[in-house]
C-alpha positions as CSV (number, residue, x, y, z in Angstrom):
1,M,-10.2,0.2,7.1
2,I,-10.1,-2.0,10.1
3,F,-9.0,-0.7,13.4
4,D,-8.7,-1.8,17.0
5,N,-10.8,0.0,19.6
6,K,-10.0,-1.3,23.1
7,G,-9.6,-4.9,21.8
8,N,-12.6,-4.8,19.5
9,K,-11.9,-5.0,15.8
10,L,-14.0,-2.5,13.9
11,A,-14.4,-1.8,10.2
12,I,-15.7,1.2,8.3
13,S,-18.5,0.0,6.0
14,K,-18.9,1.1,2.4
15,T,-21.9,3.1,3.4
16,D,-19.9,5.0,6.0
17,L,-17.0,5.4,3.6
18,E,-19.1,7.7,1.4
19,R,-19.4,10.1,4.3
20,I,-15.8,10.2,5.4
21,Y,-13.1,12.5,3.9
22,S,-10.2,11.7,6.2
23,V,-9.1,9.6,9.2
24,F,-6.2,10.7,11.4
25,I,-4.1,8.1,13.3
26,G,-1.6,10.0,15.4
27,E,0.2,12.4,12.9
28,R,-0.8,10.2,9.9
29,K,-3.6,11.3,7.6
30,F,-5.6,8.8,5.6
31,V,-8.1,9.9,2.8
32,V,-10.5,8.0,0.6
33,L,-9.1,7.5,-3.0
34,N,-10.9,5.2,-5.5
35,N,-13.1,3.9,-2.6
36,K,-10.0,2.9,-0.6
37,F,-8.2,4.5,2.3
38,V,-4.7,5.7,1.4
39,E,-2.2,7.5,3.4
40,L,-1.3,11.1,2.3
41,I,2.5,11.4,2.8
42,H,3.2,14.5,0.8
43,D,0.8,17.5,0.1
44,S,1.9,20.4,-2.2
45,K,1.6,21.1,-5.9
46,W,1.6,17.3,-6.2
47,D,0.3,14.8,-3.7
48,L,1.8,11.4,-2.9
49,Y,-0.3,8.7,-1.3
50,V,0.6,5.2,-0.1
51,E,-1.9,2.4,-0.4
52,H,-1.1,-0.2,2.3
53,K,-1.9,-3.7,1.2
54,S,-1.3,-7.3,2.3
55,D,-1.6,-10.8,1.0
56,L,-2.4,-13.9,3.0
57,K,0.3,-16.6,2.2
58,E,0.4,-20.2,3.1
59,R,3.9,-20.9,4.5
60,G,3.9,-24.1,2.5
61,K,4.0,-27.8,3.3
62,D,7.2,-29.8,3.7
63,A,8.5,-30.8,0.3
64,G,11.6,-32.8,1.4
65,L,15.2,-31.7,1.6
66,G,14.3,-28.8,3.9
67,G,12.1,-27.1,1.3
68,T,8.4,-26.2,1.2
69,S,5.7,-26.1,-1.4
70,Q,2.8,-23.7,-1.6
71,T,0.9,-25.8,-4.2
72,S,-2.5,-26.6,-2.8
73,A,-6.0,-27.1,-4.1
74,I,-7.6,-26.0,-0.8
75,S,-9.5,-22.7,-0.6
76,T,-9.0,-20.7,2.6
77,Y,-10.5,-17.6,4.0
78,S,-9.5,-15.1,6.7
79,A,-12.9,-13.3,7.1
80,A,-16.5,-13.8,6.2
81,H,-18.4,-10.8,4.7
82,L,-22.0,-11.0,5.6
83,R,-24.7,-8.3,5.4
84,G,-22.1,-5.5,5.3
85,S,-20.3,-6.7,8.4
86,I,-16.9,-8.5,8.6
87,Y,-16.5,-11.4,11.0
88,N,-13.0,-12.4,11.9
89,L,-11.8,-16.0,11.4
90,T,-8.8,-17.3,13.2
91,L,-5.7,-17.3,11.1
92,P,-4.1,-20.8,11.1
93,D,-0.5,-21.1,12.2
94,D,0.7,-22.2,8.7
95,F,-0.3,-18.8,7.2
96,E,1.5,-15.5,7.3
97,V,0.6,-12.0,6.2
98,E,2.8,-10.4,3.6
99,S,2.5,-6.6,3.6
100,Y,3.4,-4.3,0.7
101,F,2.3,-1.0,-0.6
102,L,1.6,1.0,-3.8
103,Y,2.3,4.7,-4.4
104,W,-0.3,7.0,-6.0
105,L,1.0,10.3,-7.4
106,E,-1.5,13.1,-8.1
107,K,-0.6,16.2,-10.0
108,K,-2.7,18.6,-12.0
109,G,-5.7,16.5,-11.3
110,K,-4.2,13.3,-12.8
111,L,-3.6,10.2,-10.8
112,K,-0.9,7.7,-11.5
113,Q,0.0,4.5,-9.6
114,F,3.5,3.1,-9.5
115,A,4.5,-0.2,-7.9
116,N,8.2,0.0,-8.5
117,M,11.0,2.4,-9.5
118,N,10.8,1.6,-13.2
119,Q,7.1,2.6,-13.3
120,L,8.0,5.9,-11.6
121,K,10.8,6.4,-14.1
122,K,8.4,6.0,-17.0
123,S,6.4,8.9,-15.7
124,Y,9.5,11.2,-16.0
125,K,10.9,10.0,-19.3
126,D,12.0,13.6,-20.1
127,K,14.0,13.7,-16.9
128,K,15.6,10.3,-17.2
129,N,19.1,11.6,-16.5
130,V,18.0,13.6,-13.4
131,F,16.1,10.5,-12.2
132,N,19.1,8.1,-12.6
133,D,21.6,10.6,-11.1
134,H,19.5,11.2,-8.0
135,V,18.7,7.5,-7.5
136,K,22.3,6.6,-7.7
137,K,23.7,9.4,-5.6
138,H,21.1,9.1,-2.8
139,N,20.6,5.3,-3.0
140,V,16.8,5.8,-3.4
141,K,14.8,2.7,-2.6
142,Y,11.1,2.1,-3.4
143,E,10.4,0.9,0.2
144,D,11.8,4.2,1.7
145,S,8.9,6.8,1.2
146,E,11.1,9.7,2.4
147,S,13.6,9.0,-0.3
148,I,10.8,8.8,-2.9
149,I,9.5,12.1,-1.7
150,E,12.9,13.7,-2.1
151,L,13.3,12.2,-5.5
152,L,9.9,13.6,-6.6
153,K,10.8,17.0,-5.2
154,V,13.9,17.1,-7.4
155,L,12.0,15.8,-10.5
156,E,9.2,18.4,-10.0
157,S,11.6,21.3,-9.5
158,N,13.7,20.6,-12.7
């Protein structure tokens, strides 16, 4: 986890990670799961976590006719990892950060990851009709964690 402390970018090292159970940022709670920080967004008989991720993408070079191409044989880096420390490198203007997330569902001591609605649906094969009806009626979207929580509440109560 990298955070900003009065303009200084700081990171929690792997050694420190072993000694940390949770980190609070405002009202949000982050816990260590599989050696990564994940956000705990629902805590009851089943827990729902969000793993926040991002990819560094090159915007692409002009390819003519207003298009771009991301084909390149150049290796680029955003940080250097040396002796357990992270050193920031400046991000060039032709790169952008694309953020996304994965959900982790833990119930009865078992942990399952899902990266889309179809993967979640497979975890509830026996409740396929309930799943489909609720998703359609409430317009549940993967990107909306509150609607995912409500869907899981319905699936876990039936």
